[in-house]
PyMOL CGO cylinders between C-alpha atoms (Angstrom):
from pymol import cmd
from pymol.cgo import CYLINDER

trace = [
    CYLINDER, 10.27, 1.53, 35.36, 10.03, -1.22, 32.76, 0.3, 1, 1, 1, 1, 1, 1,
    CYLINDER, 10.03, -1.22, 32.76, 13.20, -1.99, 30.83, 0.3, 1, 1, 1, 1, 1, 1,
    CYLINDER, 13.20, -1.99, 30.83, 13.14, -2.84, 27.13, 0.3, 1, 1, 1, 1, 1, 1,
    CYLINDER, 13.14, -2.84, 27.13, 15.59, -4.81, 25.09, 0.3, 1, 1, 1, 1, 1, 1,
    CYLINDER, 15.59, -4.81, 25.09, 16.30, -2.20, 22.42, 0.3, 1, 1, 1, 1, 1, 1,
    CYLINDER, 16.30, -2.20, 22.42, 18.28, -4.57, 20.22, 0.3, 1, 1, 1, 1, 1, 1,
    CYLINDER, 18.28, -4.57, 20.22, 15.42, -7.07, 20.18, 0.3, 1, 1, 1, 1, 1, 1,
    CYLINDER, 15.42, -7.07, 20.18, 12.89, -4.34, 19.38, 0.3, 1, 1, 1, 1, 1, 1,
    CYLINDER, 12.89, -4.34, 19.38, 14.97, -2.92, 16.53, 0.3, 1, 1, 1, 1, 1, 1,
    CYLINDER, 14.97, -2.92, 16.53, 15.56, -6.38, 15.07, 0.3, 1, 1, 1, 1, 1, 1,
    CYLINDER, 15.56, -6.38, 15.07, 11.82, -7.06, 15.07, 0.3, 1, 1, 1, 1, 1, 1,
    CYLINDER, 11.82, -7.06, 15.07, 11.02, -3.98, 12.94, 0.3, 1, 1, 1, 1, 1, 1,
    CYLINDER, 11.02, -3.98, 12.94, 10.39, -4.60, 9.27, 0.3, 1, 1, 1, 1, 1, 1,
    CYLINDER, 10.39, -4.60, 9.27, 11.84, -1.57, 7.48, 0.3, 1, 1, 1, 1, 1, 1,
    CYLINDER, 11.84, -1.57, 7.48, 11.51, -3.21, 4.07, 0.3, 1, 1, 1, 1, 1, 1,
    CYLINDER, 11.51, -3.21, 4.07, 7.71, -3.42, 4.35, 0.3, 1, 1, 1, 1, 1, 1,
    CYLINDER, 7.71, -3.42, 4.35, 7.34, 0.38, 4.15, 0.3, 1, 1, 1, 1, 1, 1,
    CYLINDER, 7.34, 0.38, 4.15, 10.07, 1.02, 1.60, 0.3, 1, 1, 1, 1, 1, 1,
    CYLINDER, 10.07, 1.02, 1.60, 8.77, 2.96, -1.40, 0.3, 1, 1, 1, 1, 1, 1,
    CYLINDER, 8.77, 2.96, -1.40, 9.24, 1.63, -4.92, 0.3, 1, 1, 1, 1, 1, 1,
    CYLINDER, 9.24, 1.63, -4.92, 8.65, 3.49, -8.16, 0.3, 1, 1, 1, 1, 1, 1,
    CYLINDER, 8.65, 3.49, -8.16, 6.39, 1.65, -10.63, 0.3, 1, 1, 1, 1, 1, 1,
    CYLINDER, 6.39, 1.65, -10.63, 6.75, 1.63, -14.40, 0.3, 1, 1, 1, 1, 1, 1,
    CYLINDER, 6.75, 1.63, -14.40, 4.21, 4.47, -14.57, 0.3, 1, 1, 1, 1, 1, 1,
    CYLINDER, 4.21, 4.47, -14.57, 6.00, 6.54, -11.88, 0.3, 1, 1, 1, 1, 1, 1,
    CYLINDER, 6.00, 6.54, -11.88, 3.67, 5.79, -8.98, 0.3, 1, 1, 1, 1, 1, 1,
    CYLINDER, 3.67, 5.79, -8.98, 5.17, 5.17, -5.56, 0.3, 1, 1, 1, 1, 1, 1,
    CYLINDER, 5.17, 5.17, -5.56, 4.02, 2.09, -3.63, 0.3, 1, 1, 1, 1, 1, 1,
    CYLINDER, 4.02, 2.09, -3.63, 5.39, 0.40, -0.54, 0.3, 1, 1, 1, 1, 1, 1,
    CYLINDER, 5.39, 0.40, -0.54, 6.67, -3.16, -0.60, 0.3, 1, 1, 1, 1, 1, 1,
    CYLINDER, 6.67, -3.16, -0.60, 3.62, -4.23, 1.41, 0.3, 1, 1, 1, 1, 1, 1,
    CYLINDER, 3.62, -4.23, 1.41, 1.17, -2.48, -0.92, 0.3, 1, 1, 1, 1, 1, 1,
    CYLINDER, 1.17, -2.48, -0.92, 2.77, -4.18, -3.92, 0.3, 1, 1, 1, 1, 1, 1,
    CYLINDER, 2.77, -4.18, -3.92, 2.53, -7.59, -2.20, 0.3, 1, 1, 1, 1, 1, 1,
    CYLINDER, 2.53, -7.59, -2.20, -1.17, -7.12, -1.46, 0.3, 1, 1, 1, 1, 1, 1,
    CYLINDER, -1.17, -7.12, -1.46, -1.98, -5.82, -4.94, 0.3, 1, 1, 1, 1, 1, 1,
    CYLINDER, -1.98, -5.82, -4.94, -0.18, -8.79, -6.48, 0.3, 1, 1, 1, 1, 1, 1,
    CYLINDER, -0.18, -8.79, -6.48, -2.03, -11.19, -4.18, 0.3, 1, 1, 1, 1, 1, 1,
    CYLINDER, -2.03, -11.19, -4.18, -5.34, -9.91, -5.57, 0.3, 1, 1, 1, 1, 1, 1,
    CYLINDER, -5.34, -9.91, -5.57, -4.06, -9.85, -9.16, 0.3, 1, 1, 1, 1, 1, 1,
    CYLINDER, -4.06, -9.85, -9.16, -4.25, -6.07, -9.52, 0.3, 1, 1, 1, 1, 1, 1,
    CYLINDER, -4.25, -6.07, -9.52, -1.82, -4.92, -12.19, 0.3, 1, 1, 1, 1, 1, 1,
    CYLINDER, -1.82, -4.92, -12.19, -0.49, -1.73, -10.63, 0.3, 1, 1, 1, 1, 1, 1,
    CYLINDER, -0.49, -1.73, -10.63, 2.12, -1.31, -13.40, 0.3, 1, 1, 1, 1, 1, 1,
    CYLINDER, 2.12, -1.31, -13.40, -0.52, -0.46, -16.01, 0.3, 1, 1, 1, 1, 1, 1,
    CYLINDER, -0.52, -0.46, -16.01, -2.01, 2.35, -13.90, 0.3, 1, 1, 1, 1, 1, 1,
    CYLINDER, -2.01, 2.35, -13.90, -0.79, 5.83, -14.80, 0.3, 1, 1, 1, 1, 1, 1,
    CYLINDER, -0.79, 5.83, -14.80, -2.24, 7.58, -11.75, 0.3, 1, 1, 1, 1, 1, 1,
    CYLINDER, -2.24, 7.58, -11.75, -3.07, 6.68, -8.20, 0.3, 1, 1, 1, 1, 1, 1,
    CYLINDER, -3.07, 6.68, -8.20, -6.72, 7.38, -8.94, 0.3, 1, 1, 1, 1, 1, 1,
    CYLINDER, -6.72, 7.38, -8.94, -6.64, 4.85, -11.76, 0.3, 1, 1, 1, 1, 1, 1,
    CYLINDER, -6.64, 4.85, -11.76, -5.09, 2.30, -9.38, 0.3, 1, 1, 1, 1, 1, 1,
    CYLINDER, -5.09, 2.30, -9.38, -7.75, 3.04, -6.78, 0.3, 1, 1, 1, 1, 1, 1,
    CYLINDER, -7.75, 3.04, -6.78, -10.43, 2.35, -9.41, 0.3, 1, 1, 1, 1, 1, 1,
    CYLINDER, -10.43, 2.35, -9.41, -8.84, -1.04, -10.09, 0.3, 1, 1, 1, 1, 1, 1,
    CYLINDER, -8.84, -1.04, -10.09, -8.96, -1.78, -6.37, 0.3, 1, 1, 1, 1, 1, 1,
    CYLINDER, -8.96, -1.78, -6.37, -12.63, -0.77, -6.23, 0.3, 1, 1, 1, 1, 1, 1,
    CYLINDER, -12.63, -0.77, -6.23, -13.48, -3.11, -9.12, 0.3, 1, 1, 1, 1, 1, 1,
    CYLINDER, -13.48, -3.11, -9.12, -11.77, -6.00, -7.36, 0.3, 1, 1, 1, 1, 1, 1,
    CYLINDER, -11.77, -6.00, -7.36, -12.91, -5.34, -3.81, 0.3, 1, 1, 1, 1, 1, 1,
    CYLINDER, -12.91, -5.34, -3.81, -16.61, -6.04, -4.42, 0.3, 1, 1, 1, 1, 1, 1,
    CYLINDER, -16.61, -6.04, -4.42, -15.91, -9.70, -5.24, 0.3, 1, 1, 1, 1, 1, 1,
    CYLINDER, -15.91, -9.70, -5.24, -13.94, -10.43, -2.07, 0.3, 1, 1, 1, 1, 1, 1,
    CYLINDER, -13.94, -10.43, -2.07, -14.78, -11.69, 1.39, 0.3, 1, 1, 1, 1, 1, 1,
    CYLINDER, -14.78, -11.69, 1.39, -15.01, -9.25, 4.31, 0.3, 1, 1, 1, 1, 1, 1,
    CYLINDER, -15.01, -9.25, 4.31, -11.46, -9.82, 5.65, 0.3, 1, 1, 1, 1, 1, 1,
    CYLINDER, -11.46, -9.82, 5.65, -9.96, -9.49, 2.19, 0.3, 1, 1, 1, 1, 1, 1,
    CYLINDER, -9.96, -9.49, 2.19, -11.98, -6.33, 1.56, 0.3, 1, 1, 1, 1, 1, 1,
    CYLINDER, -11.98, -6.33, 1.56, -10.62, -4.79, 4.76, 0.3, 1, 1, 1, 1, 1, 1,
    CYLINDER, -10.62, -4.79, 4.76, -7.02, -5.56, 3.80, 0.3, 1, 1, 1, 1, 1, 1,
    CYLINDER, -7.02, -5.56, 3.80, -7.44, -4.11, 0.32, 0.3, 1, 1, 1, 1, 1, 1,
    CYLINDER, -7.44, -4.11, 0.32, -9.35, -1.12, 1.73, 0.3, 1, 1, 1, 1, 1, 1,
    CYLINDER, -9.35, -1.12, 1.73, -6.42, -0.34, 4.06, 0.3, 1, 1, 1, 1, 1, 1,
    CYLINDER, -6.42, -0.34, 4.06, -4.07, -0.37, 1.08, 0.3, 1, 1, 1, 1, 1, 1,
    CYLINDER, -4.07, -0.37, 1.08, -6.42, 1.88, -0.88, 0.3, 1, 1, 1, 1, 1, 1,
    CYLINDER, -6.42, 1.88, -0.88, -6.58, 4.39, 1.97, 0.3, 1, 1, 1, 1, 1, 1,
    CYLINDER, -6.58, 4.39, 1.97, -2.80, 4.46, 2.20, 0.3, 1, 1, 1, 1, 1, 1,
    CYLINDER, -2.80, 4.46, 2.20, -2.43, 5.04, -1.55, 0.3, 1, 1, 1, 1, 1, 1,
    CYLINDER, -2.43, 5.04, -1.55, -5.14, 7.73, -1.53, 0.3, 1, 1, 1, 1, 1, 1,
    CYLINDER, -5.14, 7.73, -1.53, -3.51, 9.54, 1.37, 0.3, 1, 1, 1, 1, 1, 1,
    CYLINDER, -3.51, 9.54, 1.37, -0.10, 9.51, -0.30, 0.3, 1, 1, 1, 1, 1, 1,
    CYLINDER, -0.10, 9.51, -0.30, -1.68, 10.75, -3.54, 0.3, 1, 1, 1, 1, 1, 1,
    CYLINDER, -1.68, 10.75, -3.54, -3.38, 13.59, -1.68, 0.3, 1, 1, 1, 1, 1, 1,
    CYLINDER, -3.38, 13.59, -1.68, -0.15, 14.80, -0.06, 0.3, 1, 1, 1, 1, 1, 1,
    CYLINDER, -0.15, 14.80, -0.06, 1.91, 14.43, -3.23, 0.3, 1, 1, 1, 1, 1, 1,
    CYLINDER, 1.91, 14.43, -3.23, -0.54, 16.09, -5.61, 0.3, 1, 1, 1, 1, 1, 1,
    CYLINDER, -0.54, 16.09, -5.61, -2.37, 18.74, -3.61, 0.3, 1, 1, 1, 1, 1, 1,
    CYLINDER, -2.37, 18.74, -3.61, -1.16, 22.30, -3.84, 0.3, 1, 1, 1, 1, 1, 1,
    CYLINDER, -1.16, 22.30, -3.84, -0.38, 23.70, -0.46, 0.3, 1, 1, 1, 1, 1, 1,
]
cmd.load_cgo(trace, "trace")
């Protein structure tokens, strides 16, 4: 059986990356999502809904290179999924 150094594994985890932050318009985004949106100059603070933010991403994504599109697309999927679970009646 393989042994793992638990302390080393725990220290390598980045808990801050997935921490949720509330925007000025009451959206919830992770630290990582905010970093990526800022990198592509997407003003998430002006968006009142997740759908509005996703539209901003769509406008920006067409002008980017393939790798950049994939990164931004991952963020968009994460935001869309969170929006679905927060705003869909169960």
